[in-house]
Each structure stands twice: as structure tokens, then as C-alpha cells.
N, C-alpha and C positions, 0 to 999 in steps of 0.2 A: 746065294738066293737074292733076289731083287724083286720087290712088288711081286712075291711069291711065286716067279719062273727061275728056273735052272740059270746060273750065268751063261753070257753068250747066245742062250735062247732066243731063235725069231718065232715069235709067238704064231706065224700064220704056219709054221711047223710042227707046231705040238699035233699032241693028239685031239681028237676033233672032242671029247667028252669033256678035256681040260677047259677048253676056251670055251664051250657052248652051254654048259648046265645052267649056271648061274645066268645068263646074258639070256637064253632063252626063256626061263624061267619069270626073267623083269620082263622081257618085250611079251611075255603072254597074259602074264597080269595087265600088261601096260593095255594092248590090246583089248583085252576083254572087258575092263574100264572104260576105255571109249565107247568101245560098243555098246555096251551095256548105257551109256552116259547118251548116247546118241541114240538108242531106241528109245531110252525114257523120254528125251527132248524131242521125237517125232510124234511118240503119242499123246504127248500133253497137247503139242500143237495140232495136233489131228482130233484130238479131244477137245478142245478149245475153240478152233475156228472152223473144223467141218463137219463134227459128227454132232455137236449140238443145233446145227443147222439144217441135218437132215431129216427132214418130216416124215413120218412115217404113218398113212391113214389105214387105220385098222378095220376093218368092215365086220360086222357084227349083227345077224339075224336073229332077235332076242322074241319068244314065244312071250305073250303075257294071258293070262288066263282072263275069259270073257272080255277080251278086246272088241269094241263095237266095231260093226262094221265100216263106218265112214275113217275108221283108223288102222284100217287093215293096211300093210306094206307104210303107214307113217314113219318118216325118216327123220331120227333126231343126230345132230353131229354135238358131239361134249369136247369142250378144249379145257384147260384146265391150268394153273399155277403160269401164269404168265410171269411174272417177277419182271415186269416191265424197270429198265433203265438198271436194275441190278440183277440181273448182266442181261437179261433181253432188250434188243435193239430194237427202235418202232419199225425200222424197215423190215425185220423179220417177223415181226405182228401182224405189219402191212402184208405181206408175202401169206401168213396163215390166211389171213380173212380172205383172200383172193382165193386160196385155194377151198377153204370151205362155200365160197358163192358157187366155186364151179360145181362142187358136189348137191347143190341145190337143195338143202334140208327143206322141211316144213319145221323144223323148231330148233334153235342153237341154244343149250345150255353150259354155262361157265361154273364150274366148281372150285373158285374161289381162287385166293393168292394173286391177286391183279398185279401188285407190288411187292416189292419187298423192305422190309424190318431190317436197316442198317445194311454195311457200315455206314452208309450214307447218314447225313440227317433226314428229318421227317419230313421239312421241307421240300427235300428232294423227290421224299414218295408220294406228297400228295400233289405235286406237280405231274410225276409220272401217272397218278392216275385219272387225273384230266387227259393228258395224250392217249391213254389206252383207251377211256370214255370216247375220244373223237374217232381213232381209229374203230374200234369195234361198231360206231355207227354205221359204219360202210357196211356191216352184214346186211344181205338182202334177205335173208330168212323172215317168212311172216312173223316171227315172235321170237324171243330171246328173252332167258332170263339168267340169274347169277345167285351165288351165295357166298359169302364172305368165307374168307381163309384166316390161320393163324395171324400171318403176316398182316392182311389188312388191320385187323382189330388191332394191333398193336401198335403201327402205325397211326390208328385214329378211325373207327370205322365209318363216322360221316364225312370223313374227307375223301374217302372210299366210295362212300353210297349217293353221295349228292351228284358227282359229275356224271356219274354212270347212269344215274337217274336221269338227269336233264339230257343227255344224250340217246335215252331209247332203251337201256340195257337196267332195268328193274333189278333189283336185288330181294329174292324172297327171305328176310331174317324171322323166322319162326312164322310163317305163313303161308297158305296155298291159294290156290287159284286155280280155276275150271279153264280148260281149253276146249272151245265149242267147234265144233265140225258136222257139216249134214245133221244137224239135231240131236248128236252125240257128243260125250263127253269124256274129258281127260285130265284128272287130276295131277298139276304141277305143285310139286312142295320141296320146302328149304327149312332149314334149322340154321338157327344161329351156331356161329366157330365152336365146334365141340371142343379144341384144345386149350381157348382164352374164357368161355364161357360156360352156361348151363343151360342146354335148348331146352326148350319147353316143345314138345313133342305131342302134345295135347292141343296147344296154337297151330303146330306144324303141320300137321296130319288131320284130316276133316275125319268127324266123327261117322257120318253115314255117308260115305262115298258116291255108292252104289254105281261105281265105275272105276276103271284101272288108276292106280296110284301109282307116281313115280316120287321119289325122293330125293333131294341133293344133298347131303352133308360132306364138307370139307375131309375130313378125317375117317377113313375107313374103319380102323380099327374102334370106331363107335360103334359100329355094328353090333358089338357084343352087349352094350347096352341096349340098344334100338330091339336085338330079339324079346330082350325082356320087359318092353314098355307091352300095354293092354293095346295099342293101337298099332302093332308089330303084324299082328294079321290080315291088317288092312295095306299092307303095300305091297307092291310088284317086282318093284325095281327101284335099287337105290344105288346112286351116281357118286362118286367120291374123287380124289386126285391126292394131294399133299403127300404121298411119298416119294415121287418122280421117278417111282418103279425102280429106285435106288440108285439113279443119276451115272454113278460108275458100277459096272459089273463086270468080274474077272472070269476066265473059264474053269468052272469046276472050282470056285470060291462064291461068287455072285453077289450080289450089292455090297458093295463095302461100308456103307452107310446108309440106316435108314433113322426116319424120324420118328422123335413117340408119338403114338395112334396112329402110325404107319408103317408096323415093323411085321405084323401079323397078316395082313393081307395087301400086300404089296403090289400088284398088277394083274390086269385079267378078270375073267370070268368066277364070280365064287356062288355056290347055291347053299342058302340058308333056309331050309324049310321051303316054304310056299316063295320066298325073293329070293330074287336074283341080284348080285352087288357087282358092280364094277370099277376098277379101279384102274383110272388112266392116267397114263406115266409124266404127264405135263406138258406143258414146251420150253418152261424157264428152267433155272439153275438156282441154286442157294450155295453159300461156301467159296467155294470156286466154281467159274464159267466152264467147267467142261462136262462133259457126256463120254459116255464110252459104253459099248456093247448095249445101249439103252437110248434109243432116238425119240426124240419130243414126237409126241401122239396127236394126232388128229382123229377120233372115234366117231365112226361112222356106223348107227344103229338102226336096222329096220325092225319095226315091231308088226310083229305075225302073230295071229289068235293060235294059244297053247292047246 
């Protein structure tokens, strides 16, 4: 025998099982490997170029106790986690602003992480904060406010706060401010970033609001400290971001990676005693510029009397 074949034999005339078992196995492995590689490449391309740019507008009607008549059907748009330049492109944020303007809200609230901390330099992030501030200045809502996120604090809070303030987007850092309408009041509150600093909730939340209180905090899991605070009973609605909704979510598995302080309250609406918590999935990405089964979100909230 030569090469494992009987002498003078023609491979084409040998029994099928003799010539195909190993070659079929090899070709099947090659085919499956190529198919999985192509599928993975296709998913990565879709997640990086399409899915992370497919904005979902989530409509929510939220009942608020003792909502004044002037704020019945008051409409708020929440956006979060812009992460401009790493990796959100300016053109995408411009598209978000145009979409928000089409909704014509009464108020826009932005729950942190305007920029990203790394992998590029702080100077890149500082420049990105200025670009974000300019783009957000095109929002047409009568008022807008924001809070800091952990990335904003890590690159330097002042470098984020100042350009935003200069372009008409004040950040509420342990502050509260009344919005007046028809002689009625709605309190908008914001705390310092809970992931990098220690918020002062006594400063963030008014002592005697005598009106509904809306509270912004970047990290949703901080709510477990909020509920223990003496002023928690005064809060009607808390708005957060940070989790990105998991960013990459697989069927039957769910989010692959969740950040600290964004692991329990991942996305959507939660009820904690008298207060509702809404967690926005954000617009941008970190780590990798991918989203899968977790589209960027613009939340359109309508307040009604409970």
C-alpha cells in the first residue's frame, strides 16, 4: 500500500466511505469556522456602524402626585451618556438634537457623561465638551439642565461645566431650581456624581418644596442610598443613565457588561415607594463602539396627575 491506498487503486473508484469521512469532517469544520467568523464580523459591523446609531424614542406617561394644573401634560425629554468623540460623533449628536427638537418638549434633562475619560487624552475630552456644548445649544426647549457623570468628573468637572454653562446648559451639582409655569412650581434637582464624589442631598433637594420634585443622578444604583435619606419622601421622580442598558445584550443572556452602580437598575421604569426611577440607556458607548439589542435612547416623558 502507498499513501494508505491499495496498490494500483484509483481513488475515484474506492468506496465512498473510504475517501470522504475525513475530508467531509475537515470541510465541515472549515465551513462552520468560516460561517461563525463571517457571522461575528457581520454582527460587529452591524453593532458598530448601524445599531449604535439607531435611535429609539421611548414614550412614557408618568403619574406625579399633586401635580399642579399648569404642569398637567408637561413634556420632558431625557438624554444621557453622550460620550462625545469617544465614540459618539458630532454628526450623530446633531441628529439627536434635531430629533429632540421635533418632539418640542417643555424641558430637556441630560443625566451625565457628556464626554469620555480615556483612552485618549484629557485635552481631547475637554475639546469634546466644548463641541458638545455648542451642539446642545441648538436645543429649542424653553429650558434645559444637566448633571455630571463619572466620566465628566474624571476628565475634570470644571472643564465640562464651564463650556456647557456658557452655551446655555447649566449643570445642577447638589443644587435645586424651581421651574415656574402659570403661577405653579416644579422643582428640578441634581446631585454631584455619586460614583466619584459624595453627593450632598440636603443641598440637592429642597427642604420644603410644596411642589413635585424631579431629581437627577447619573448612577441609578445610588437610589439605594437615596431611599435612606431624610428627604427621600419629597422626591417624585428620579432620572438616571450610566448603565447604557448593558450596551451589548444577547438573547437569553441579557447585558454582557454593566458598570459599577449601574448593575441593579439597568433600564426602564422602577417604583420605589412613592418615587419612580427611570433609567435611560444613553446615546453613546464606552469600551468598544458597539451596541447590540440595546439601541441608543431618547426618552419622551409626559407628566400627568396621579
